[in-house]
C-alpha positions, 0 to 999 in steps of 0.5 A: 651042168656047165654055164659060160657067161659071154659078155661083150666089152663096154663102150669105147669112144669108137663105139660111140662114134660108130667107128669100126674097131676090129683089132685096134686096141681101143680102151673103154670110155668112162661110160663103158666102165659104168656099163661094165660095173652094172653088169658086174653085179649080175656076173658076181651073182653067178659065182664063176670060178674061172675068168677069160678075156681077149688080148685087147684091152677093152675086154680086160678093163671090162672084166676088171670092173666086174669086181670078181675079186670081191666075190672070191675069184682070185685067179687072174682071167686067162688071156686068149687071142682067139677071143679077139674081135674080127680083124677088119683090115683096111676098114679099121678106124673108119666110120661105119656110115662112110664105109656103108655109103662108099661100098653099100654092096660090100658093107651089106655083104660083110654084115651078112657074112659074104665079104671080107675087107682087104687085109681082114679076117674071113668070117669063117676063120673067125667062127673057127677060132671063136668056136675052138676057144668056147669049147676049150673054155667048157672043158676047163669049166667042167673041172671046177667045183659047182657053185650055187646058182641064183636061178637053179636049185643045183650047183652049176660049174660057171665061167665068165668070158669077155669078148667082142660084138662081131666075134660073139655074133658069129660064134652064136650063129655058127652054133645055131643059136641066132639067125643073123638076118633077124638078130639085133646087135649085142649091147656093150657090156651085155650078158649072154649065158649058154648052158651045157648039160650033158643030155639030149633030153629035157632038163629039170630045175628042181631035181638035184644037179638037174638029174643029168650030171655024172660024177666024172663030168670033167672026164666026160666032157674031156672025151667030147669033140668040139662038135659034141659040145656045141650040140649040147649047148643051150641058150639061157639068156641072150643080150641082157644089157646093163641098162636093164640090169641097173636102170 
C-alpha cells in the first residue's frame, strides 16, 4: 500500500496577521518552526522514504524542521512548482478582513471556489496542478521499499509532501475527500494522510500487506491513469494539528 503524508507549512508572520500570502515567498515565524518540529516527531514515526516540498521557502523550512535526516532519509526533498499556494494576484499581501469588508461577495465567492482575484489563478487550474503532482508522487512512492508502519501490521510505501492551506483544501475537495462548505481550514503544520491501496474492497489491518498488494506494485501503479489513482485514494487522517501531537 502507498501512503502520502500531506502537511501544511508552519505559521508565518503573515498567517498570524491574517494576510493573504499566495505566491509571496514568506519565511516561517519562530512559532511555525516550533509547530513543524512538533509535527516532525509524527512524520518520522511514519518512516517516509521520499520527501516533497513546494518551491516556496516556508514549505522547505517546515520540511527541515521534521528532522528526517535523523530518521535515515538522506535524500533531499523534490521541489515542485505544482505544490505552491494559489496565486492570489492583486490580493496578495492584503489583510483578509479588509478584502472581505471591501468586497464581501467576491471574498465569499473566492472561498467557495467561484471567484478569482485579478491577476490570480483559478481554482480549477490549482486543482489540476495539485492533482497532477499528487498522482506523480503516488507513482514515485510505489517504487520505494515498504517501511514499518506504526498503525498497521504490514509495511507501507510512504512519502511526505509539504504544501499550503488553500492548495491542499482544493486538492482534497477535487478528490472528493472533503465538502468545502463543511470544512474547517487546515491548521499550520497539520498532517493529513491519504492511503492508496490497489483495491476497491475492504482492507485488513492485520493480514500481511493488507491482503491486497501485488509484488509488481510499481508497474501496476505506473499503468494507472490519474483518475484511477484518485479513485483508489482513501483518507486516513485529516488535519492532525501539532497542538494535538505535542500539547
